Wavefront OBJ file of the C-alpha trace (Angstrom):
o trace
v -11.402 8.814 22.806
v -11.926 9.046 19.103
v -13.854 6.621 16.913
v -10.936 4.226 16.301
v -10.150 4.124 20.032
v -13.732 3.178 20.810
v -13.773 0.398 18.207
v -10.452 -1.028 19.411
v -11.519 -0.775 23.033
v -14.688 -2.721 22.244
v -12.887 -5.503 20.378
v -9.978 -5.830 22.814
v -11.896 -5.746 26.075
v -15.405 -6.936 25.145
v -14.980 -9.333 22.207
v -11.548 -10.854 22.840
v -11.582 -10.193 26.609
v -7.877 -9.387 26.680
v -6.220 -7.814 29.686
v -3.755 -5.196 28.485
v -1.885 -2.650 30.514
v -2.432 1.001 29.625
v 0.955 1.216 27.901
v 0.324 -1.826 25.718
v -3.157 -0.589 24.858
v -1.809 2.817 23.766
v 0.905 1.129 21.683
v -1.679 -1.107 19.991
v -3.928 1.858 19.189
v -0.967 3.754 17.726
v -0.001 0.716 15.646
v -3.509 0.356 14.219
v -3.720 4.085 13.469
v -0.309 3.919 11.779
v -1.609 1.117 9.572
v -4.736 3.102 8.702
v -2.591 6.113 7.753
v -0.402 3.870 5.591
v -3.384 2.374 3.777
v -4.981 5.774 3.265
v -1.680 7.124 1.933
v -1.563 4.290 -0.593
v -5.051 5.194 -1.815
v -4.233 8.925 -1.891
v -1.035 8.262 -3.842
v -2.773 6.118 -6.420
v -5.608 8.619 -6.896
v -3.172 11.517 -7.305
v -1.148 9.512 -9.813
v -4.236 8.698 -11.876
v -5.561 12.261 -11.687
v -2.286 13.710 -12.939
v -2.126 11.231 -15.805
v -5.750 11.933 -16.701
v -5.327 15.726 -16.460
v -2.193 15.682 -18.607
v -3.937 13.574 -21.202
v -7.078 15.739 -21.328
v -5.153 19.039 -21.370
v -2.620 17.689 -23.856
v 0.078 18.898 -21.448
v 3.442 17.131 -21.359
v 1.895 14.030 -22.902
v 5.297 12.498 -23.578
v 6.476 13.104 -20.010
v 3.324 12.637 -17.966
v 4.689 9.365 -16.579
v 7.540 11.427 -15.048
v 5.367 14.288 -13.815
v 2.788 12.060 -12.090
v 5.114 10.429 -9.532
v 6.814 13.759 -8.759
v 3.507 15.458 -7.951
v 2.392 12.317 -6.151
v 5.467 12.473 -3.927
v 5.126 16.201 -3.269
v 1.532 15.778 -2.097
v 1.361 12.361 -0.440
v 4.490 12.579 1.740
v 3.410 15.741 3.621
v -0.129 14.376 3.993
v 1.264 11.131 5.419
v 3.559 13.030 7.786
v 0.768 15.276 9.055
v -1.676 12.404 9.554
v 0.912 10.436 11.516
v 1.991 13.436 13.593
v -1.429 14.840 14.476
v -3.587 11.711 14.505
v -1.705 8.421 14.791
v 0.942 9.480 17.287
v -0.911 12.337 18.962
v -0.003 12.765 22.611
v -2.804 13.459 25.022
l 1 2 3 4 5 6 7 8 9 10 11 12 13 14 15 16 17 18 19 20 21 22 23 24 25 26 27 28 29 30 31 32 33 34 35 36 37 38 39 40 41 42 43 44 45 46 47 48 49 50 51 52 53 54 55 56 57 58 59 60 61 62 63 64 65 66 67 68 69 70 71 72 73 74 75 76 77 78 79 80 81 82 83 84 85 86 87 88 89 90 91 92 93 94
């Protein structure tokens, strides 16, 4: 059990006193982890976007086209990070 599993287990079984089957519990944990990955990807994307805009401005590099470069680099970085987090953390088997 990782940290998120322990927190969910506490709230589901101790606080709310729900009775879930093992399959429903696993699905709920995966759903919550998927949401956490989505929120973290939103933050990562925004930070990358701002960093690229800031770096282009400070380096005087592609100043006219930085608004085009930022989302491309954002996409190239955030999509693989999102995929890997979902594959190896949110939907990890075993």
